[in-house]
N, C-alpha and C positions, 0 to 999 in steps of 0.2 A: 379477550382479547389475549389472555394467555395461551388459548388453546390455539386460537389461530396464529400467533408467534411458533409454540410449539411446530405445528402442523407446515411450515412454512420453513425452520429448520431441518424440518426432517428431511423435507423433499430437498433443499440444497443441499446439505452436508451428506445425508445416508443414500449414498447412491456410487456408483460406480466411476463415474466422474469426477465429482473430489478426489475420493482415494487415489485415484491416477493423478491428477495434478499434482494433488498433495508425495505423491511419488518423486515424478518430476523435479518437483520444487525443492526436496530436501537433498536426493543428486545431486542437483548442480551445485545447493549450497554446502555441499562437504565437499566437492572441488574448488569451490571457490576456498574455502576456510582451509585447505591443505595446500592446495599449490601457489594461491595470491597472500592469504593472510599469514598464515604458519611461518613464511620466512621475514614477515613486517614489509610493512606499505612504507616507502618513506625514508626507511633508513631507521623506521621505531618498533618497538614491540610487538608480538602477534597481536597481545592483549590491551596494545596503548588505547585510545578513545580516536586513532587514526587510522590505525587497520581495522577498528571494528566498526568504522565508518564508513569504511571502503567496504567493508564484508554486506552491509546493508543498503548501499547505494547500490553494489550491483544485483541486491535482490527485488530492492523497489520493483522495477520493470516486470516482476514476477509476481508480486504482490498488489502492482496497478493491474494485472491482467487479471489475477485471478478473481478482485474484488469485481471486476467488470463482467468476466462469466458467468458471476452469481446474480448479477445484474440483469443479464440476458434471459434469466429466467422470466421477469416480470413485465421488458420493456419487448419479448419479441411478438408477432403478431399472433400468435395464439394466445400468447395472454392478455394482449391488448382486446382480444373479442372474447374472453372471458370477463376483462374488465367491467364489460358490459352489462354483465348478471352481477356482480354485487354494486355497482350503480345502482341496479333498480332495487334494491333489497332495502329494509327501514334504517340499517344500521347504517351509520357517518363510514364514509368511505374512504376520510381518512388515517379511520381507525385498521380498515386491509391497507391502507398507505402505510401505517405506522411499524404494522406488522412486517411487512416486506421489508421496509426497513431495517427492524431489528432483525431478520434473519440474515440481510447482506453483512449486517456488523457482525455479526455472528461471526459468519462463516473468513470476513476478513481479520475479524481478532483471531481465530482457531489460525489462519495461517499467518499470522504475525507471530504468535504465542509457540507455533513450529519452526520460523524461524531466528525468534531469540533461544527455545531452548534448543537445537541444534550447534546452535554456538556455544552454551550453555556445558553443552554435552564436550563440545570438541575441547574447550578450553582446560574442561576439568580431567579429560583424560591427556591431551597431550603436553600442554604446558600446568597442571595441578595449581590451578590458580582461580580465586573466586570473589576477586575483591566488584562484585558487579555493580555499585555504585558509582564507581567512574566510570561506567558504558552510556550512566544514564543521560549524560547530554547529548552525544552524539546521535542516541534512538530518538531523543525527543526533538534533535535537528532533522531528522531524514523520515523519521514514520509519520507523524500526524502530518502533515505538506500531501505526501504523498497520498495517503488514502483520502484524507481529505479534499482533494480537487480528482481522484479519480471519480469516488461518488458520485461526489455535487456536479462535475462536467458531466459523465456518463448518463447520469437520472435526465440534468435537462436535453441531452442531446435524444438520449432513448425517445423523450417525450415528442422530439420534432420527426426524428424518422429512426427504428429499429439498427440500421445499417450502422449509424452513424457513432452508435456505440464503439463497433469493432473497428471503425477506424480510430476512436480515440483510443480502443486496446492498445494499437499498434506505434500508440505514439513516443510511449520511452523508448521502445528498442529502437525508435529511429533517433533520439537523442541521444542515444547510449554511443552511435559513431557520429556526433557530427561536435565540431572544434564549438562547444558553446563559452558565451562571456562568462567569466571569473565570476561574476555574480550569483549563475547558474551552475556552479560547478560542481556542484554537491548531487546536481540530476545526471550526472554522467560519470561520477566520480573521480572528476580530473582535481577538484577540490582536494580531498583526503590523499592525492598520491602529489598534488604539489605545495601545498600551502604550508605545510610542515616545513620544506625544505626553507622557506624564506624567511623563516621565523630564529634563524642564527644559535640553534640550540638543539643537542642531541634529545631525541625522544618529548622533546616540548609539550606540555601542557595544553590542554583544549581549549580551545579560542577559536569566534568568529569572526569577521569583518565585518563591518557596519552592512556592507551593499550584500553580501551573502544573508545576514541574518534578517536585512529588508526585502528579500527574495522568497526566502521561505515562511516570513509573514506576510508576503502577498500569496503566495502559493492557497497557503490555510486560510486565507479572510476569502479569496473568489473561487475557492471551493465549498466554503459556508455558504457564502452569497447564494452559489448558484443553486445547490441543493436547497436552500431555505425558499427560495423563488421558485423552483420547478415542484418542488413539494406542495407548498401551497398553491400553484398553477394548476392542482390535479396530477402533476407529474408523477406523484406518491401512488398514483390507485393506476398507475400504468398508461394514461393517454388520456 
């Protein structure tokens, strides 16, 4: 099992595609930090949970797309044809599915660490600040639902048709341009830009309205259910 995971991780990560995407990802993140976060979001400090949450919302579509790009290694027609061979082997096919899942999660985890590490470097260089525990709440609010829904929905759709993964990949870039309901404001960044202004104080502490918390919990739950259902319905082995 460990050998399979190592092989799949090497295939996904140790290639020009990953490093090219990582370069674009970090360049975009730096522009967001320098031009949007440094001045402060909604009148808050650049290192406030609100400004940091806005940065994560801006990066979320690229985390989503990167996760799904990794997933295409296993949902493409070529991968589905190769799955016929692994299905015919004496090993449990779900072991291959678990290995592929671990590889995708490793790739997504590396992108997430790059996102957080870039912010840490930026804060250390420009504002000489390091109270990272205050940023845990927005990170947990934004990142797990994004990654769960991207992976769960992508694996489920990839089982049906490989090209549906590409459509799913484009979804976050669409919602960034749409006027979403306030409960979904985290998904296009409007929550972090608008909600602090309604709290009636300068640089307020981080808090979530019930509707926003419910929406994030629902996204996390739907992503988990979609992944569980598709994986144990043989999506984990590529089709």
